[in-house]
SEFIZA-3560 file (N, C-alpha, C; in Angstrom, 3 decimals):
REM SEFIZA-3560
<numar><xx>9.914</xx><yy>20.219</yy><zz>7.951</zz><atom>N</atom></numar>
<numar><xx>9.065</xx><yy>19.048</yy><zz>8.069</zz><atom>CA</atom></numar>
<numar><xx>8.769</xx><yy>18.508</yy><zz>6.677</zz><atom>C</atom></numar>
<numar><xx>8.822</xx><yy>17.209</yy><zz>6.535</zz><atom>N</atom></numar>
<numar><xx>8.495</xx><yy>16.574</yy><zz>5.268</zz><atom>CA</atom></numar>
<numar><xx>7.045</xx><yy>16.104</yy><zz>5.321</zz><atom>C</atom></numar>
<numar><xx>6.308</xx><yy>16.388</yy><zz>4.262</zz><atom>N</atom></numar>
<numar><xx>4.926</xx><yy>15.934</yy><zz>4.143</zz><atom>CA</atom></numar>
<numar><xx>4.941</xx><yy>14.743</yy><zz>3.208</zz><atom>C</atom></numar>
<numar><xx>4.651</xx><yy>13.579</yy><zz>3.754</zz><atom>N</atom></numar>
<numar><xx>4.692</xx><yy>12.369</yy><zz>2.952</zz><atom>CA</atom></numar>
<numar><xx>3.303</xx><yy>12.069</yy><zz>2.409</zz><atom>C</atom></numar>
<numar><xx>3.214</xx><yy>12.024</yy><zz>1.106</zz><atom>N</atom></numar>
<numar><xx>1.946</xx><yy>11.677</yy><zz>0.455</zz><atom>CA</atom></numar>
<numar><xx>2.219</xx><yy>11.235</yy><zz>-0.974</zz><atom>C</atom></numar>
<numar><xx>1.467</xx><yy>10.271</yy><zz>-1.411</zz><atom>N</atom></numar>
<numar><xx>1.466</xx><yy>9.868</yy><zz>-2.804</zz><atom>CA</atom></numar>
<numar><xx>0.010</xx><yy>9.774</yy><zz>-3.228</zz><atom>C</atom></numar>
<numar><xx>-0.224</xx><yy>9.756</yy><zz>-4.521</zz><atom>N</atom></numar>
<numar><xx>-1.598</xx><yy>9.643</yy><zz>-4.991</zz><atom>CA</atom></numar>
<numar><xx>-2.266</xx><yy>8.426</yy><zz>-4.360</zz><atom>C</atom></numar>
<numar><xx>-3.509</xx><yy>8.607</yy><zz>-3.953</zz><atom>N</atom></numar>
<numar><xx>-4.273</xx><yy>7.505</yy><zz>-3.375</zz><atom>CA</atom></numar>
<numar><xx>-4.054</xx><yy>7.298</yy><zz>-1.894</zz><atom>C</atom></numar>
<numar><xx>-3.373</xx><yy>8.227</yy><zz>-1.216</zz><atom>N</atom></numar>
<numar><xx>-3.199</xx><yy>8.122</yy><zz>0.225</zz><atom>CA</atom></numar>
<numar><xx>-3.723</xx><yy>9.383</yy><zz>0.898</zz><atom>C</atom></numar>
<numar><xx>-3.777</xx><yy>9.335</yy><zz>2.210</zz><atom>N</atom></numar>
<numar><xx>-4.282</xx><yy>10.466</yy><zz>2.972</zz><atom>CA</atom></numar>
<numar><xx>-3.136</xx><yy>11.199</yy><zz>3.650</zz><atom>C</atom></numar>
<numar><xx>-3.209</xx><yy>12.511</yy><zz>3.641</zz><atom>N</atom></numar>
<numar><xx>-2.237</xx><yy>13.324</yy><zz>4.340</zz><atom>CA</atom></numar>
<numar><xx>-2.506</xx><yy>13.196</yy><zz>5.844</zz><atom>C</atom></numar>
<numar><xx>-1.465</xx><yy>13.161</yy><zz>6.642</zz><atom>N</atom></numar>
<numar><xx>-1.657</xx><yy>13.038</yy><zz>8.090</zz><atom>CA</atom></numar>
<numar><xx>-2.237</xx><yy>14.336</yy><zz>8.646</zz><atom>C</atom></numar>
<numar><xx>-2.875</xx><yy>14.244</yy><zz>9.804</zz><atom>N</atom></numar>
<numar><xx>-3.399</xx><yy>15.442</yy><zz>10.460</zz><atom>CA</atom></numar>
<numar><xx>-2.263</xx><yy>16.404</yy><zz>10.786</zz><atom>C</atom></numar>
<numar><xx>-1.119</xx><yy>15.869</yy><zz>11.191</zz><atom>N</atom></numar>
<numar><xx>0.045</xx><yy>16.702</yy><zz>11.496</zz><atom>CA</atom></numar>
<numar><xx>0.496</xx><yy>17.479</yy><zz>10.258</zz><atom>C</atom></numar>
<numar><xx>0.568</xx><yy>16.802</yy><zz>9.121</zz><atom>N</atom></numar>
<numar><xx>0.980</xx><yy>17.461</yy><zz>7.885</zz><atom>CA</atom></numar>
<numar><xx>-0.055</xx><yy>18.498</yy><zz>7.453</zz><atom>C</atom></numar>
<numar><xx>-1.341</xx><yy>18.186</yy><zz>7.602</zz><atom>N</atom></numar>
<numar><xx>-2.393</xx><yy>19.149</yy><zz>7.260</zz><atom>CA</atom></numar>
<numar><xx>-2.270</xx><yy>20.395</yy><zz>8.126</zz><atom>C</atom></numar>
<numar><xx>-1.991</xx><yy>20.209</yy><zz>9.406</zz><atom>N</atom></numar>
<numar><xx>-1.809</xx><yy>21.361</yy><zz>10.299</zz><atom>CA</atom></numar>
<numar><xx>-0.597</xx><yy>22.186</yy><zz>9.894</zz><atom>C</atom></numar>
<numar><xx>0.460</xx><yy>21.521</yy><zz>9.463</zz><atom>N</atom></numar>
<numar><xx>1.660</xx><yy>22.231</yy><zz>9.021</zz><atom>CA</atom></numar>
<numar><xx>1.374</xx><yy>23.020</yy><zz>7.740</zz><atom>C</atom></numar>
<numar><xx>0.626</xx><yy>22.416</yy><zz>6.823</zz><atom>N</atom></numar>
<numar><xx>0.245</xx><yy>23.136</yy><zz>5.606</zz><atom>CA</atom></numar>
<numar><xx>-0.595</xx><yy>24.359</yy><zz>5.947</zz><atom>C</atom></numar>
<numar><xx>-1.492</xx><yy>24.213</yy><zz>6.900</zz><atom>N</atom></numar>
<numar><xx>-2.348</xx><yy>25.341</yy><zz>7.300</zz><atom>CA</atom></numar>
<numar><xx>-1.488</xx><yy>26.499</yy><zz>7.823</zz><atom>C</atom></numar>
<numar><xx>-0.436</xx><yy>26.178</yy><zz>8.561</zz><atom>N</atom></numar>
<numar><xx>0.450</xx><yy>27.213</yy><zz>9.095</zz><atom>CA</atom></numar>
<numar><xx>1.171</xx><yy>27.978</yy><zz>7.987</zz><atom>C</atom></numar>
<numar><xx>1.399</xx><yy>27.326</yy><zz>6.862</zz><atom>N</atom></numar>
<numar><xx>2.158</xx><yy>27.932</yy><zz>5.783</zz><atom>CA</atom></numar>
<numar><xx>1.276</xx><yy>28.428</yy><zz>4.639</zz><atom>C</atom></numar>
<numar><xx>-0.020</xx><yy>28.221</yy><zz>4.733</zz><atom>N</atom></numar>
<numar><xx>-0.925</xx><yy>28.574</yy><zz>3.643</zz><atom>CA</atom></numar>
<numar><xx>-0.970</xx><yy>30.075</yy><zz>3.383</zz><atom>C</atom></numar>
<numar><xx>-0.564</xx><yy>30.869</yy><zz>4.355</zz><atom>N</atom></numar>
<numar><xx>-0.584</xx><yy>32.320</yy><zz>4.154</zz><atom>CA</atom></numar>
<numar><xx>0.543</xx><yy>32.794</yy><zz>3.235</zz><atom>C</atom></numar>
<numar><xx>1.356</xx><yy>31.866</yy><zz>2.743</zz><atom>N</atom></numar>
<numar><xx>2.428</xx><yy>32.238</yy><zz>1.823</zz><atom>CA</atom></numar>
<numar><xx>1.873</xx><yy>32.669</yy><zz>0.465</zz><atom>C</atom></numar>
<numar><xx>0.597</xx><yy>32.369</yy><zz>0.208</zz><atom>N</atom></numar>
<numar><xx>-0.048</xx><yy>32.860</yy><zz>-1.008</zz><atom>CA</atom></numar>
<numar><xx>-1.241</xx><yy>33.715</yy><zz>-0.588</zz><atom>C</atom></numar>
<numar><xx>-1.651</xx><yy>34.595</yy><zz>-1.465</zz><atom>N</atom></numar>
<numar><xx>-2.672</xx><yy>35.580</yy><zz>-1.116</zz><atom>CA</atom></numar>
<numar><xx>-4.072</xx><yy>34.981</yy><zz>-0.993</zz><atom>C</atom></numar>
<numar><xx>-4.428</xx><yy>34.053</yy><zz>-1.863</zz><atom>N</atom></numar>
<numar><xx>-5.791</xx><yy>33.512</yy><zz>-1.834</zz><atom>CA</atom></numar>
<numar><xx>-5.965</xx><yy>32.519</yy><zz>-0.687</zz><atom>C</atom></numar>
<numar><xx>-7.191</xx><yy>32.193</yy><zz>-0.400</zz><atom>N</atom></numar>
<numar><xx>-7.524</xx><yy>31.288</yy><zz>0.693</zz><atom>CA</atom></numar>
<numar><xx>-7.779</xx><yy>29.848</yy><zz>0.232</zz><atom>C</atom></numar>
<numar><xx>-7.454</xx><yy>29.523</yy><zz>-1.004</zz><atom>N</atom></numar>
<numar><xx>-7.733</xx><yy>28.177</yy><zz>-1.517</zz><atom>CA</atom></numar>
<numar><xx>-7.162</xx><yy>27.056</yy><zz>-0.640</zz><atom>C</atom></numar>
<numar><xx>-5.896</xx><yy>27.138</yy><zz>-0.211</zz><atom>N</atom></numar>
<numar><xx>-5.393</xx><yy>26.051</yy><zz>0.642</zz><atom>CA</atom></numar>
<numar><xx>-6.203</xx><yy>25.909</yy><zz>1.931</zz><atom>C</atom></numar>
<numar><xx>-6.532</xx><yy>27.037</yy><zz>2.562</zz><atom>N</atom></numar>
<numar><xx>-7.319</xx><yy>26.968</yy><zz>3.798</zz><atom>CA</atom></numar>
<numar><xx>-8.718</xx><yy>26.427</yy><zz>3.551</zz><atom>C</atom></numar>
<numar><xx>-9.333</xx><yy>26.800</yy><zz>2.443</zz><atom>N</atom></numar>
<numar><xx>-10.674</xx><yy>26.280</yy><zz>2.118</zz><atom>CA</atom></numar>
<numar><xx>-10.621</xx><yy>24.769</yy><zz>1.919</zz><atom>C</atom></numar>
<numar><xx>-9.598</xx><yy>24.297</yy><zz>1.198</zz><atom>N</atom></numar>
<numar><xx>-9.456</xx><yy>22.849</yy><zz>1.001</zz><atom>CA</atom></numar>
<numar><xx>-9.198</xx><yy>22.135</yy><zz>2.328</zz><atom>C</atom></numar>
<numar><xx>-8.393</xx><yy>22.734</yy><zz>3.189</zz><atom>N</atom></numar>
<numar><xx>-8.132</xx><yy>22.137</yy><zz>4.504</zz><atom>CA</atom></numar>
<numar><xx>-9.401</xx><yy>22.117</yy><zz>5.354</zz><atom>C</atom></numar>
<numar><xx>-10.238</xx><yy>23.143</yy><zz>5.231</zz><atom>N</atom></numar>
<numar><xx>-11.523</xx><yy>23.145</yy><zz>5.948</zz><atom>CA</atom></numar>
<numar><xx>-12.423</xx><yy>22.018</yy><zz>5.454</zz><atom>C</atom></numar>
<numar><xx>-12.466</xx><yy>21.826</yy><zz>4.135</zz><atom>N</atom></numar>
<numar><xx>-13.255</xx><yy>20.731</yy><zz>3.567</zz><atom>CA</atom></numar>
<numar><xx>-12.719</xx><yy>19.391</yy><zz>4.067</zz><atom>C</atom></numar>
<numar><xx>-11.393</xx><yy>19.259</yy><zz>4.106</zz><atom>N</atom></numar>
<numar><xx>-10.776</xx><yy>18.025</yy><zz>4.605</zz><atom>CA</atom></numar>
<numar><xx>-11.207</xx><yy>17.756</yy><zz>6.049</zz><atom>C</atom></numar>
<numar><xx>-11.244</xx><yy>18.793</yy><zz>6.876</zz><atom>N</atom></numar>
<numar><xx>-11.699</xx><yy>18.627</yy><zz>8.266</zz><atom>CA</atom></numar>
<numar><xx>-13.130</xx><yy>18.103</yy><zz>8.318</zz><atom>C</atom></numar>
<numar><xx>-13.992</xx><yy>18.641</yy><zz>7.466</zz><atom>N</atom></numar>
<numar><xx>-15.395</xx><yy>18.213</yy><zz>7.442</zz><atom>CA</atom></numar>
<numar><xx>-15.501</xx><yy>16.756</yy><zz>6.986</zz><atom>C</atom></numar>
<numar><xx>-14.733</xx><yy>16.401</yy><zz>5.966</zz><atom>N</atom></numar>
<numar><xx>-14.754</xx><yy>15.015</yy><zz>5.463</zz><atom>CA</atom></numar>
<numar><xx>-14.280</xx><yy>14.059</yy><zz>6.554</zz><atom>C</atom></numar>
<numar><xx>-13.240</xx><yy>14.438</yy><zz>7.271</zz><atom>N</atom></numar>
<numar><xx>-12.736</xx><yy>13.561</yy><zz>8.337</zz><atom>CA</atom></numar>
<numar><xx>-13.714</xx><yy>13.456</yy><zz>9.493</zz><atom>C</atom></numar>
<numar><xx>-14.409</xx><yy>14.535</yy><zz>9.790</zz><atom>N</atom></numar>
<numar><xx>-15.454</xx><yy>14.491</yy><zz>10.811</zz><atom>CA</atom></numar>
<numar><xx>-16.573</xx><yy>13.550</yy><zz>10.369</zz><atom>C</atom></numar>
<numar><xx>-16.950</xx><yy>13.627</yy><zz>9.103</zz><atom>N</atom></numar>
<numar><xx>-17.986</xx><yy>12.738</yy><zz>8.577</zz><atom>CA</atom></numar>
<numar><xx>-17.543</xx><yy>11.279</yy><zz>8.629</zz><atom>C</atom></numar>
<numar><xx>-16.279</xx><yy>11.022</yy><zz>8.319</zz><atom>N</atom></numar>
<numar><xx>-15.759</xx><yy>9.659</yy><zz>8.381</zz><atom>CA</atom></numar>
<numar><xx>-15.890</xx><yy>9.099</yy><zz>9.798</zz><atom>C</atom></numar>
<numar><xx>-15.522</xx><yy>9.901</yy><zz>10.788</zz><atom>N</atom></numar>
<numar><xx>-15.673</xx><yy>9.463</yy><zz>12.192</zz><atom>CA</atom></numar>
<numar><xx>-17.140</xx><yy>9.237</yy><zz>12.539</zz><atom>C</atom></numar>
<numar><xx>-17.997</xx><yy>10.105</yy><zz>12.045</zz><atom>N</atom></numar>
<numar><xx>-19.428</xx><yy>9.975</yy><zz>12.297</zz><atom>CA</atom></numar>
<numar><xx>-19.966</xx><yy>8.654</yy><zz>11.737</zz><atom>C</atom></numar>
<numar><xx>-19.553</xx><yy>8.306</yy><zz>10.508</zz><atom>N</atom></numar>
<numar><xx>-20.036</xx><yy>7.056</yy><zz>9.915</zz><atom>CA</atom></numar>
<numar><xx>-19.553</xx><yy>5.842</yy><zz>10.702</zz><atom>C</atom></numar>
<numar><xx>-18.358</xx><yy>5.952</yy><zz>11.297</zz><atom>N</atom></numar>
<numar><xx>-17.860</xx><yy>4.855</yy><zz>12.128</zz><atom>CA</atom></numar>
<numar><xx>-18.797</xx><yy>4.625</yy><zz>13.314</zz><atom>C</atom></numar>
<numar><xx>-19.261</xx><yy>5.699</yy><zz>13.914</zz><atom>N</atom></numar>
<numar><xx>-20.219</xx><yy>5.579</yy><zz>15.017</zz><atom>CA</atom></numar>
<numar><xx>-21.528</xx><yy>4.980</yy><zz>14.531</zz><atom>C</atom></numar>
<numar><xx>-21.960</xx><yy>5.384</yy><zz>13.344</zz><atom>N</atom></numar>
<numar><xx>-23.218</xx><yy>4.862</yy><zz>12.799</zz><atom>CA</atom></numar>
<numar><xx>-23.137</xx><yy>3.360</yy><zz>12.529</zz><atom>C</atom></numar>
<numar><xx>-21.986</xx><yy>2.885</yy><zz>12.130</zz><atom>N</atom></numar>
<numar><xx>-21.813</xx><yy>1.449</yy><zz>11.880</zz><atom>CA</atom></numar>
<numar><xx>-22.120</xx><yy>0.663</yy><zz>13.147</zz><atom>C</atom></numar>
<numar><xx>-21.690</xx><yy>1.202</yy><zz>14.290</zz><atom>N</atom></numar>
<numar><xx>-21.938</xx><yy>0.533</yy><zz>15.565</zz><atom>CA</atom></numar>
<numar><xx>-23.370</xx><yy>0.755</yy><zz>16.066</zz><atom>C</atom></numar>
<numar><xx>-23.870</xx><yy>1.966</yy><zz>15.930</zz><atom>N</atom></numar>
<numar><xx>-25.186</xx><yy>2.325</yy><zz>16.473</zz><atom>CA</atom></numar>
<numar><xx>-26.343</xx><yy>1.732</yy><zz>15.688</zz><atom>C</atom></numar>
<numar><xx>-26.170</xx><yy>1.587</yy><zz>14.386</zz><atom>N</atom></numar>
<numar><xx>-27.270</xx><yy>1.164</yy><zz>13.520</zz><atom>CA</atom></numar>
<numar><xx>-26.864</xx><yy>-0.061</yy><zz>12.705</zz><atom>C</atom></numar>
<numar><xx>-26.806</xx><yy>-1.214</yy><zz>13.363</zz><atom>N</atom></numar>
<numar><xx>-26.331</xx><yy>-2.418</yy><zz>12.666</zz><atom>CA</atom></numar>
<numar><xx>-27.175</xx><yy>-2.790</yy><zz>11.443</zz><atom>C</atom></numar>
<numar><xx>-28.447</xx><yy>-2.411</yy><zz>11.454</zz><atom>N</atom></numar>
<numar><xx>-29.305</xx><yy>-2.733</yy><zz>10.307</zz><atom>CA</atom></numar>
<numar><xx>-28.903</xx><yy>-1.936</yy><zz>9.050</zz><atom>C</atom></numar>
<numar><xx>-28.196</xx><yy>-0.838</yy><zz>9.259</zz><atom>N</atom></numar>
<numar><xx>-27.719</xx><yy>-0.017</yy><zz>8.145</zz><atom>CA</atom></numar>
<numar><xx>-26.196</xx><yy>-0.080</yy><zz>7.990</zz><atom>C</atom></numar>
<numar><xx>-25.612</xx><yy>-1.127</yy><zz>8.517</zz><atom>N</atom></numar>
<numar><xx>-24.160</xx><yy>-1.285</yy><zz>8.514</zz><atom>CA</atom></numar>
<numar><xx>-23.556</xx><yy>-1.156</yy><zz>7.113</zz><atom>C</atom></numar>
<numar><xx>-24.135</xx><yy>-1.850</yy><zz>6.139</zz><atom>N</atom></numar>
<numar><xx>-23.582</xx><yy>-1.824</yy><zz>4.783</zz><atom>CA</atom></numar>
<numar><xx>-23.611</xx><yy>-0.414</yy><zz>4.187</zz><atom>C</atom></numar>
<numar><xx>-24.684</xx><yy>0.301</yy><zz>4.427</zz><atom>N</atom></numar>
<numar><xx>-24.794</xx><yy>1.675</yy><zz>3.923</zz><atom>CA</atom></numar>
<numar><xx>-23.720</xx><yy>2.557</yy><zz>4.535</zz><atom>C</atom></numar>
<numar><xx>-23.533</xx><yy>2.435</yy><zz>5.848</zz><atom>N</atom></numar>
<numar><xx>-22.553</xx><yy>3.275</yy><zz>6.524</zz><atom>CA</atom></numar>
<numar><xx>-21.116</xx><yy>2.878</yy><zz>6.174</zz><atom>C</atom></numar>
<numar><xx>-20.882</xx><yy>1.619</yy><zz>5.926</zz><atom>N</atom></numar>
<numar><xx>-19.546</xx><yy>1.200</yy><zz>5.468</zz><atom>CA</atom></numar>
<numar><xx>-19.255</xx><yy>1.786</yy><zz>4.092</zz><atom>C</atom></numar>
<numar><xx>-20.269</xx><yy>1.796</yy><zz>3.230</zz><atom>N</atom></numar>
<numar><xx>-20.117</xx><yy>2.388</yy><zz>1.901</zz><atom>CA</atom></numar>
<numar><xx>-19.857</xx><yy>3.891</yy><zz>2.019</zz><atom>C</atom></numar>
<numar><xx>-20.620</xx><yy>4.578</yy><zz>2.879</zz><atom>N</atom></numar>
<numar><xx>-20.423</xx><yy>6.017</yy><zz>3.080</zz><atom>CA</atom></numar>
<numar><xx>-19.023</xx><yy>6.313</yy><zz>3.617</zz><atom>C</atom></numar>
<numar><xx>-18.571</xx><yy>5.490</yy><zz>4.562</zz><atom>N</atom></numar>
<numar><xx>-17.219</xx><yy>5.677</yy><zz>5.110</zz><atom>CA</atom></numar>
<numar><xx>-16.174</xx><yy>5.488</yy><zz>4.013</zz><atom>C</atom></numar>
<numar><xx>-16.320</xx><yy>4.475</yy><zz>3.200</zz><atom>N</atom></numar>
<numar><xx>-15.394</xx><yy>4.221</yy><zz>2.107</zz><atom>CA</atom></numar>
<numar><xx>-15.378</xx><yy>5.387</yy><zz>1.125</zz><atom>C</atom></numar>
<numar><xx>-16.537</xx><yy>5.922</yy><zz>0.825</zz><atom>N</atom></numar>
<numar><xx>-16.624</xx><yy>7.073</yy><zz>-0.075</zz><atom>CA</atom></numar>
<numar><xx>-15.936</xx><yy>8.287</yy><zz>0.531</zz><atom>C</atom></numar>
<numar><xx>-16.112</xx><yy>8.506</yy><zz>1.824</zz><atom>N</atom></numar>
<numar><xx>-15.471</xx><yy>9.636</yy><zz>2.507</zz><atom>CA</atom></numar>
<numar><xx>-13.947</xx><yy>9.480</yy><zz>2.478</zz><atom>C</atom></numar>
<numar><xx>-13.466</xx><yy>8.275</yy><zz>2.654</zz><atom>N</atom></numar>
<numar><xx>-12.019</xx><yy>8.028</yy><zz>2.596</zz><atom>CA</atom></numar>
<numar><xx>-11.484</xx><yy>8.338</yy><zz>1.196</zz><atom>C</atom></numar>
<numar><xx>-12.245</xx><yy>7.979</yy><zz>0.170</zz><atom>N</atom></numar>
<numar><xx>-11.832</xx><yy>8.300</yy><zz>-1.201</zz><atom>CA</atom></numar>
<numar><xx>-11.751</xx><yy>9.811</yy><zz>-1.408</zz><atom>C</atom></numar>
<numar><xx>-12.714</xx><yy>10.543</yy><zz>-0.866</zz><atom>N</atom></numar>
<numar><xx>-12.704</xx><yy>12.005</yy><zz>-0.966</zz><atom>CA</atom></numar>
<numar><xx>-11.493</xx><yy>12.563</yy><zz>-0.219</zz><atom>C</atom></numar>
<numar><xx>-11.207</xx><yy>12.013</yy><zz>0.953</zz><atom>N</atom></numar>
<numar><xx>-10.046</xx><yy>12.425</yy><zz>1.744</zz><atom>CA</atom></numar>
<numar><xx>-8.762</xx><yy>12.249</yy><zz>0.930</zz><atom>C</atom></numar>
<numar><xx>-8.646</xx><yy>11.112</yy><zz>0.274</zz><atom>N</atom></numar>
<numar><xx>-7.445</xx><yy>10.839</yy><zz>-0.526</zz><atom>CA</atom></numar>
<numar><xx>-7.316</xx><yy>11.840</yy><zz>-1.675</zz><atom>C</atom></numar>
<numar><xx>-8.409</xx><yy>12.148</yy><zz>-2.336</zz><atom>N</atom></numar>
<numar><xx>-8.384</xx><yy>13.120</yy><zz>-3.431</zz><atom>CA</atom></numar>
<numar><xx>-8.012</xx><yy>14.513</yy><zz>-2.913</zz><atom>C</atom></numar>
<numar><xx>-8.613</xx><yy>14.931</yy><zz>-1.814</zz><atom>N</atom></numar>
<numar><xx>-8.281</xx><yy>16.225</yy><zz>-1.225</zz><atom>CA</atom></numar>
<numar><xx>-6.820</xx><yy>16.285</yy><zz>-0.785</zz><atom>C</atom></numar>
<numar><xx>-6.345</xx><yy>15.211</yy><zz>-0.177</zz><atom>N</atom></numar>
<numar><xx>-4.957</xx><yy>15.161</yy><zz>0.278</zz><atom>CA</atom></numar>
<numar><xx>-3.992</xx><yy>15.345</yy><zz>-0.883</zz><atom>C</atom></numar>
<numar><xx>-4.218</xx><yy>14.621</yy><zz>-1.947</zz><atom>N</atom></numar>
<numar><xx>-3.367</xx><yy>14.730</yy><zz>-3.124</zz><atom>CA</atom></numar>
<numar><xx>-3.462</xx><yy>16.123</yy><zz>-3.726</zz><atom>C</atom></numar>
<numar><xx>-4.665</xx><yy>16.669</yy><zz>-3.796</zz><atom>N</atom></numar>
<numar><xx>-4.869</xx><yy>18.018</yy><zz>-4.336</zz><atom>CA</atom></numar>
<numar><xx>-4.129</xx><yy>19.056</yy><zz>-3.507</zz><atom>C</atom></numar>
<numar><xx>-4.199</xx><yy>18.938</yy><zz>-2.188</zz><atom>N</atom></numar>
<numar><xx>-3.516</xx><yy>19.887</yy><zz>-1.309</zz><atom>CA</atom></numar>
<numar><xx>-2.007</xx><yy>19.867</yy><zz>-1.514</zz><atom>C</atom></numar>
<numar><xx>-1.441</xx><yy>18.698</yy><zz>-1.602</zz><atom>N</atom></numar>
<numar><xx>0.006</xx><yy>18.599</yy><zz>-1.774</zz><atom>CA</atom></numar>
<numar><xx>0.421</xx><yy>19.153</yy><zz>-3.130</zz><atom>C</atom></numar>
<numar><xx>-0.326</xx><yy>18.834</yy><zz>-4.167</zz><atom>N</atom></numar>
<numar><xx>0.013</xx><yy>19.366</yy><zz>-5.484</zz><atom>CA</atom></numar>
<numar><xx>-0.130</xx><yy>20.885</yy><zz>-5.523</zz><atom>C</atom></numar>
<numar><xx>-1.164</xx><yy>21.414</yy><zz>-4.897</zz><atom>N</atom></numar>
<numar><xx>-1.335</xx><yy>22.869</yy><zz>-4.829</zz><atom>CA</atom></numar>
<numar><xx>-0.190</xx><yy>23.515</yy><zz>-4.058</zz><atom>C</atom></numar>
<numar><xx>0.161</xx><yy>22.925</yy><zz>-2.923</zz><atom>N</atom></numar>
<numar><xx>1.260</xx><yy>23.467</yy><zz>-2.117</zz><atom>CA</atom></numar>
<numar><xx>2.572</xx><yy>23.446</yy><zz>-2.900</zz><atom>C</atom></numar>
<numar><xx>2.788</xx><yy>22.390</yy><zz>-3.645</zz><atom>N</atom></numar>
<numar><xx>3.995</xx><yy>22.296</yy><zz>-4.465</zz><atom>CA</atom></numar>
<numar><xx>3.941</xx><yy>23.334</yy><zz>-5.587</zz><atom>C</atom></numar>
<numar><xx>2.797</xx><yy>23.450</yy><zz>-6.243</zz><atom>N</atom></numar>
<numar><xx>2.629</xx><yy>24.400</yy><zz>-7.341</zz><atom>CA</atom></numar>
<numar><xx>2.837</xx><yy>25.836</yy><zz>-6.867</zz><atom>C</atom></numar>
<numar><xx>2.350</xx><yy>26.143</yy><zz>-5.671</zz><atom>N</atom></numar>
<numar><xx>2.460</xx><yy>27.500</yy><zz>-5.139</zz><atom>CA</atom></numar>
<numar><xx>3.795</xx><yy>27.759</yy><zz>-4.450</zz><atom>C</atom></numar>
<numar><xx>4.617</xx><yy>26.715</yy><zz>-4.294</zz><atom>N</atom></numar>
<numar><xx>5.960</xx><yy>26.897</yy><zz>-3.794</zz><atom>CA</atom></numar>
<numar><xx>6.135</xx><yy>26.866</yy><zz>-2.289</zz><atom>C</atom></numar>
<numar><xx>5.130</xx><yy>26.392</yy><zz>-1.542</zz><atom>N</atom></numar>
<numar><xx>5.400</xx><yy>26.298</yy><zz>-0.117</zz><atom>CA</atom></numar>
<numar><xx>5.746</xx><yy>24.898</yy><zz>0.344</zz><atom>C</atom></numar>
<numar><xx>5.821</xx><yy>23.966</yy><zz>-0.578</zz><atom>N</atom></numar>
<numar><xx>6.565</xx><yy>22.727</yy><zz>-0.361</zz><atom>CA</atom></numar>
<numar><xx>7.385</xx><yy>22.487</yy><zz>-1.621</zz><atom>C</atom></numar>
<numar><xx>8.516</xx><yy>21.822</yy><zz>-1.467</zz><atom>N</atom></numar>
<numar><xx>9.369</xx><yy>21.568</yy><zz>-2.622</zz><atom>CA</atom></numar>
<numar><xx>9.000</xx><yy>20.249</yy><zz>-3.298</zz><atom>C</atom></numar>
<numar><xx>9.749</xx><yy>19.892</yy><zz>-4.332</zz><atom>N</atom></numar>
<numar><xx>9.430</xx><yy>18.683</yy><zz>-5.100</zz><atom>CA</atom></numar>
<numar><xx>9.565</xx><yy>17.400</yy><zz>-4.281</zz><atom>C</atom></numar>
<numar><xx>10.259</xx><yy>17.488</yy><zz>-3.127</zz><atom>N</atom></numar>
<numar><xx>10.378</xx><yy>16.338</yy><zz>-2.219</zz><atom>CA</atom></numar>
<numar><xx>9.367</xx><yy>16.397</yy><zz>-1.077</zz><atom>C</atom></numar>
<numar><xx>8.407</xx><yy>17.320</yy><zz>-1.192</zz><atom>N</atom></numar>
<numar><xx>7.335</xx><yy>17.510</yy><zz>-0.207</zz><atom>CA</atom></numar>
<numar><xx>7.832</xx><yy>18.039</yy><zz>1.127</zz><atom>C</atom></numar>
<numar><xx>8.946</xx><yy>18.775</yy><zz>1.119</zz><atom>N</atom></numar>
<numar><xx>9.427</xx><yy>19.427</yy><zz>2.328</zz><atom>CA</atom></numar>
<numar><xx>8.875</xx><yy>20.842</yy><zz>2.381</zz><atom>C</atom></numar>
<numar><xx>8.436</xx><yy>21.266</yy><zz>3.567</zz><atom>N</atom></numar>
<numar><xx>7.983</xx><yy>22.642</yy><zz>3.729</zz><atom>CA</atom></numar>
<numar><xx>9.162</xx><yy>23.565</yy><zz>3.425</zz><atom>C</atom></numar>
<numar><xx>8.912</xx><yy>24.582</yy><zz>2.621</zz><atom>N</atom></numar>
<numar><xx>9.937</xx><yy>25.553</yy><zz>2.271</zz><atom>CA</atom></numar>
<numar><xx>10.221</xx><yy>26.415</yy><zz>3.505</zz><atom>C</atom></numar>
<numar><xx>11.492</xx><yy>26.565</yy><zz>3.798</zz><atom>N</atom></numar>
<numar><xx>11.918</xx><yy>27.374</yy><zz>4.945</zz><atom>CA</atom></numar>
<numar><xx>11.558</xx><yy>28.830</yy><zz>4.698</zz><atom>C</atom></numar>
<numar><xx>10.694</xx><yy>29.378</yy><zz>5.520</zz><atom>N</atom></numar>
<numar><xx>10.248</xx><yy>30.754</yy><zz>5.357</zz><atom>CA</atom></numar>
<numar><xx>11.355</xx><yy>31.756</yy><zz>5.650</zz><atom>C</atom></numar>
<numar><xx>12.366</xx><yy>31.363</yy><zz>6.378</zz><atom>N</atom></numar>
<numar><xx>13.479</xx><yy>32.233</yy><zz>6.699</zz><atom>CA</atom></numar>
<numar><xx>14.234</xx><yy>32.649</yy><zz>5.432</zz><atom>C</atom></numar>
<numar><xx>14.180</xx><yy>31.777</yy><zz>4.407</zz><atom>N</atom></numar>
<numar><xx>14.933</xx><yy>32.040</yy><zz>3.181</zz><atom>CA</atom></numar>
<numar><xx>14.133</xx><yy>32.821</yy><zz>2.149</zz><atom>C</atom></numar>
<numar><xx>12.903</xx><yy>33.160</yy><zz>2.454</zz><atom>N</atom></numar>
<numar><xx>12.059</xx><yy>33.877</yy><zz>1.473</zz><atom>CA</atom></numar>
<numar><xx>12.500</xx><yy>35.304</yy><zz>1.312</zz><atom>C</atom></numar>
//
């Protein structure tokens, strides 16, 4: 599977799930911890979307919070891909390394 990401974009949920499956290729839990944080950020982003509708008087605040959460998502996504590449479970083309060949 190829994980498509460039700086300033968000990793897809499918790609994040694939990274989680391969995160055990290294001993530490850093990839899983980052993926857990990403899940929380995405949950918060969905929550702010609901707040935009529920609390129109605070619409601008919630739009700002949603935008900030998206920025955090993009930073985490880029960090995850770079970490995965650095640790060798994705290659320089962002393809998951075949575990059969390890």
